[in-house]
C-alpha positions as a Markdown table, in Angstrom:
| # | Residue | x | y | z |
|---|---|---|---|---|
| 1 | Met | 0.1 | -0.1 | -0.1 |
| 2 | His | 2.6 | 2.3 | 0.6 |
| 3 | Lys | 4.4 | 1.8 | -2.5 |
| 4 | Arg | 1.6 | 2.9 | -4.3 |
| 5 | Lys | 1.5 | 6.1 | -2.4 |
| 6 | Arg | 5.1 | 6.8 | -2.8 |
| 7 | Glu | 4.8 | 6.2 | -6.6 |
| 8 | Ala | 1.5 | 8.2 | -6.8 |
| 9 | Lys | 3.5 | 10.9 | -5.3 |
| 10 | Ala | 6.5 | 10.7 | -7.5 |
| 11 | Glu | 4.0 | 10.8 | -10.5 |
| 12 | Val | 2.2 | 13.7 | -9.4 |
| 13 | Lys | 6.1 | 15.6 | -8.9 |
| 14 | Asp | 6.8 | 14.6 | -12.5 |
| 15 | Ile | 3.8 | 16.0 | -13.8 |
| 16 | Arg | 4.2 | 19.3 | -11.8 |
| 17 | Ile | 7.8 | 19.5 | -12.9 |
| 18 | Gln | 6.8 | 18.6 | -16.6 |
| 19 | Arg | 4.7 | 21.3 | -16.6 |
| 20 | Leu | 6.9 | 23.9 | -15.0 |
| 21 | Leu | 9.8 | 22.8 | -18.1 |
| 22 | Gly | 6.6 | 23.3 | -20.4 |
| 23 | Asn | 5.8 | 26.9 | -19.2 |
| 24 | Gly | 9.7 | 27.9 | -20.3 |
| 25 | Met | 10.8 | 27.8 | -17.1 |
| 26 | Ala | 14.7 | 26.5 | -16.1 |
| 27 | Ser | 15.0 | 23.2 | -15.1 |
| 28 | Pro | 14.8 | 23.0 | -11.0 |
| 29 | Arg | 18.2 | 20.4 | -11.0 |
| 30 | Arg | 20.6 | 22.5 | -12.7 |
| 31 | Glu | 23.7 | 22.2 | -11.2 |
| 32 | Arg | 25.3 | 25.9 | -10.6 |
| 33 | Thr | 29.2 | 26.0 | -9.6 |
| 34 | Val | 29.5 | 28.2 | -6.2 |
| 35 | Asp | 30.8 | 31.4 | -8.3 |
| 36 | Glu | 27.8 | 31.5 | -10.5 |
| 37 | Val | 25.7 | 31.2 | -7.3 |
| 38 | Lys | 27.6 | 33.9 | -5.6 |
| 39 | Asp | 27.4 | 36.1 | -8.5 |
| 40 | Arg | 23.7 | 36.1 | -8.5 |
| 41 | Tyr | 23.0 | 36.9 | -4.8 |
| 42 | Tyr | 25.2 | 39.3 | -5.0 |
| 43 | Ser | 23.5 | 40.9 | -8.1 |
| 44 | Val | 20.1 | 40.4 | -6.3 |
| 45 | Ala | 21.4 | 41.9 | -3.1 |
| 46 | Arg | 23.0 | 44.6 | -4.6 |
| 47 | Ala | 19.8 | 45.6 | -7.0 |
| 48 | Leu | 18.1 | 45.5 | -3.6 |
| 49 | Lys | 20.2 | 47.8 | -2.2 |
| 50 | Val | 20.2 | 50.4 | -4.8 |
| 51 | His | 16.5 | 50.2 | -5.0 |
| 52 | Leu | 15.9 | 51.0 | -1.4 |
| 53 | Gly | 18.6 | 53.9 | -1.3 |
| 54 | His | 21.3 | 52.1 | 0.3 |
| 55 | Asn | 24.2 | 53.5 | -2.2 |
| 56 | Asp | 27.0 | 53.8 | 0.4 |
| 57 | His | 27.3 | 50.0 | 1.0 |
| 58 | Val | 30.1 | 47.7 | 0.4 |
| 59 | Ile | 28.0 | 45.9 | -2.2 |
| 60 | Val | 26.8 | 48.9 | -3.9 |
| 61 | Thr | 30.0 | 50.4 | -3.9 |
| 62 | Lys | 32.4 | 47.4 | -4.8 |
| 63 | Pro | 30.2 | 44.9 | -6.9 |
| 64 | Phe | 31.5 | 41.1 | -6.7 |
| 65 | Asp | 33.7 | 40.4 | -9.8 |
| 66 | Ala | 33.0 | 36.6 | -10.5 |
| 67 | Glu | 35.8 | 36.6 | -13.0 |
| 68 | Ala | 38.4 | 38.0 | -10.7 |
| 69 | Glu | 37.1 | 35.4 | -8.4 |
| 70 | Ile | 37.7 | 32.6 | -10.4 |
| 71 | Arg | 41.1 | 33.9 | -11.6 |
| 72 | Arg | 41.7 | 34.2 | -7.7 |
| 73 | Lys | 41.1 | 30.8 | -7.1 |
| 74 | Ser | 43.3 | 29.2 | -9.7 |
| 75 | Asp | 46.4 | 31.4 | -8.7 |
| 76 | Leu | 45.9 | 30.0 | -5.2 |
| 77 | Glu | 45.6 | 26.2 | -6.3 |
| 78 | Lys | 48.8 | 27.4 | -8.4 |
| 79 | Tyr | 50.5 | 28.5 | -5.5 |
| 80 | Tyr | 49.4 | 25.6 | -3.4 |
| 81 | Met | 50.4 | 23.1 | -5.6 |
| 82 | Arg | 54.1 | 25.2 | -6.0 |
| 83 | Thr | 55.0 | 24.3 | -2.4 |
| 84 | Lys | 54.1 | 20.6 | -2.1 |
């Protein structure tokens, strides 16, 4: 009996996901890198701060640079490997 309930719930969930995907929405299971998530977070936080008029906040004055963060991590890994 429990197995049928679980299967029914899974089927309903699959139908909901298909409806979402059919409406042109992004896949809910897309994997993102940490830097993509951070970039999205800081861009939304910056937009909110600007909208609220907090133009002197650090998120507004020094926006997150995803490319610089990726370069920084790459350089850090190179330096780390050099010391081994």
